C-alpha positions in Angstrom: -118.1 -57.8 64.4 -117.9 -61.3 63.0 -115.3 -63.6 61.3 -116.3 -65.7 58.4 -115.3 -69.0 59.7 -117.5 -70.1 62.6 -118.3 -73.7 63.9 -120.8 -75.2 66.3 -119.9 -74.1 69.8 -117.7 -76.3 71.9 -117.4 -76.2 75.6 -115.1 -77.4 78.4 -115.7 -77.0 82.1 -112.9 -77.0 84.8 -113.5 -77.0 88.5 -110.8 -75.2 90.6 -111.0 -75.9 94.2 -108.2 -73.5 95.3 -106.6 -70.3 93.9 -103.5 -72.4 93.2 -105.8 -74.5 90.6 -107.1 -71.2 89.2 -103.5 -70.1 88.7 -102.7 -73.5 87.1 -105.6 -73.0 84.7 -104.3 -69.5 84.0 -100.9 -70.8 83.2 -102.3 -73.4 80.8 -104.3 -70.7 79.2 -101.3 -68.5 78.9 -99.5 -71.2 76.9 -102.5 -71.7 74.6 -102.9 -68.0 73.7 -101.2 -66.6 70.7 -100.9 -63.0 69.4 -104.4 -61.8 68.2 -106.4 -63.8 70.7 -109.2 -62.4 72.6 -110.5 -63.8 75.9 -113.9 -62.7 77.1 -114.4 -63.2 80.9 -117.7 -63.2 82.5 -118.7 -63.8 86.1 -120.1 -62.2 89.3 -117.9 -59.7 91.5 -115.3 -61.8 93.3 -115.6 -64.8 90.9 -112.0 -64.7 89.9 -111.8 -62.9 86.7 -108.8 -60.7 87.7 -107.1 -63.7 89.5 -107.2 -65.5 86.2 -105.8 -62.5 84.3 -103.1 -62.1 87.0 -102.0 -65.8 86.3 -102.0 -65.4 82.6 -99.8 -62.2 82.8 -97.5 -64.0 85.4 -97.1 -66.9 83.0 -96.3 -64.7 80.0 -94.1 -62.1 81.7 -90.4 -62.4 82.5 -90.8 -60.2 85.5 -93.5 -59.8 88.1 -96.3 -57.1 87.4 -98.9 -55.7 89.6 -102.2 -56.8 87.9 -105.5 -55.3 89.2 -108.8 -54.9 87.6 -108.9 -51.8 85.5 -112.3 -50.7 86.6 -111.6 -47.0 86.5 -108.9 -46.7 83.9 -110.8 -49.2 81.7 -107.7 -50.7 80.1 -104.2 -51.6 81.3 -101.3 -52.8 79.1 -98.9 -55.3 80.5 -95.5 -56.0 78.9 -94.9 -59.7 78.4 -93.6 -61.8 75.6 -96.4 -60.1 73.6 -98.4 -57.2 74.8 -101.4 -58.1 77.1 -104.3 -55.7 77.0 -106.6 -56.0 80.1 -110.0 -54.4 79.7 -112.7 -53.9 82.1 -116.2 -53.2 80.6 -118.0 -52.9 84.0 -118.4 -49.1 84.0 -119.1 -48.8 80.3 -122.4 -47.5 79.2 -122.6 -49.3 75.9 -120.8 -51.0 73.1 -120.0 -47.5 71.5 -118.1 -46.5 74.4 -116.0 -49.6 74.3 -115.3 -49.0 70.6 -114.2 -45.4 71.5 -111.4 -46.9 73.5 -109.8 -48.0 70.1 -110.4 -51.6 70.6 -110.8 -52.5 67.0 -107.2 -51.2 66.5 -105.9 -53.0 69.6 -107.7 -56.3 68.3 -105.7 -56.0 65.1 -102.4 -55.6 67.0 -100.1 -58.7 67.7 -101.2 -58.9 71.4 -103.5 -60.7 73.6 -106.8 -59.1 74.8 -108.4 -60.1 78.2 -111.8 -58.5 78.7 -113.6 -58.6 82.1 -117.4 -58.1 82.1 -117.3 -58.9 78.4 -121.0 -59.8 78.1 -121.5 -55.8 78.2 -119.6 -55.5 75.0 -120.3 -58.9 73.3 -121.5 -57.2 70.1 -118.0 -55.6 69.6 -116.1 -58.9 69.9 -114.9 -60.8 66.9 -116.2 -64.4 66.5 -112.8 -66.0 67.2 -112.9 -65.0 70.8 -112.8 -67.5 73.7 -115.5 -67.0 76.3 -114.9 -68.0 79.9 -117.8 -68.0 82.3 -116.7 -68.1 85.9 -119.2 -69.4 88.6 -118.7 -69.4 92.2 -119.5 -72.9 93.5 -118.3 -72.6 97.0 -116.1 -70.4 99.3 -112.9 -71.7 97.5 -114.3 -73.4 94.5 -115.1 -72.0 91.0 -116.3 -73.5 87.8 -114.8 -72.2 84.6 -116.6 -72.9 81.5 -114.7 -72.2 78.3 -116.8 -71.8 75.1 -115.5 -71.5 71.6 -117.6 -71.1 68.4 -114.7 -70.4 65.9 -111.7 -72.6 64.8 -109.2 -70.4 66.9 -111.2 -70.5 70.1 -112.0 -74.2 69.7 -108.3 -74.8 69.2 -107.5 -72.9 72.4 -109.9 -75.1 74.4 -108.2 -78.3 72.8 -104.7 -76.9 73.7 -105.7 -76.3 77.3 -107.3 -79.7 77.6 -104.2 -81.3 76.3 -102.0 -79.4 78.7 -104.1 -80.4 81.6 -104.1 -84.1 80.5 -100.3 -84.0 80.1 -99.6 -82.2 83.5 -100.5 -85.0 85.8 -102.7 -82.6 87.7 -105.0 -83.8 90.3 -107.5 -81.0 89.5 -111.0 -81.8 88.4 -110.7 -82.7 84.7 -112.4 -80.7 81.9 -115.6 -82.2 80.8 
């Protein structure tokens, strides 16, 4: 899949030194996300993909919800101010199996899609998606690299940068 308007990729990197900082990044992302947005999450087991999803859902939902990785069910839907669709592509054989889940219809809905292990299904993602690579840098530290190559994903990165700058956070700044 592709979208007509693409740009030179832009990146921002954020270092979280605790789960609380990961939650803060998730809250900033939650505020930057709009209906129709797609976030592709990539990182090793235990890197923090589900933790980030949990914080996004918590920030957008009026009531607490149990959020866990949908490894075996492949997709969870969370009720929030807009529906949040949480996919896990870890167990999928290929892109075709991902498409059989009806993702093209879900991508067209006015919801937000968060996809763990997204590199496995990258060919099925619209160009407008925001990619977040998570790298374990220590027992409690993670580096989150946000990459956008489309006007919408670049706007999400800029929105998160602005929220961080205005928060007075002592977290390591985006670079």
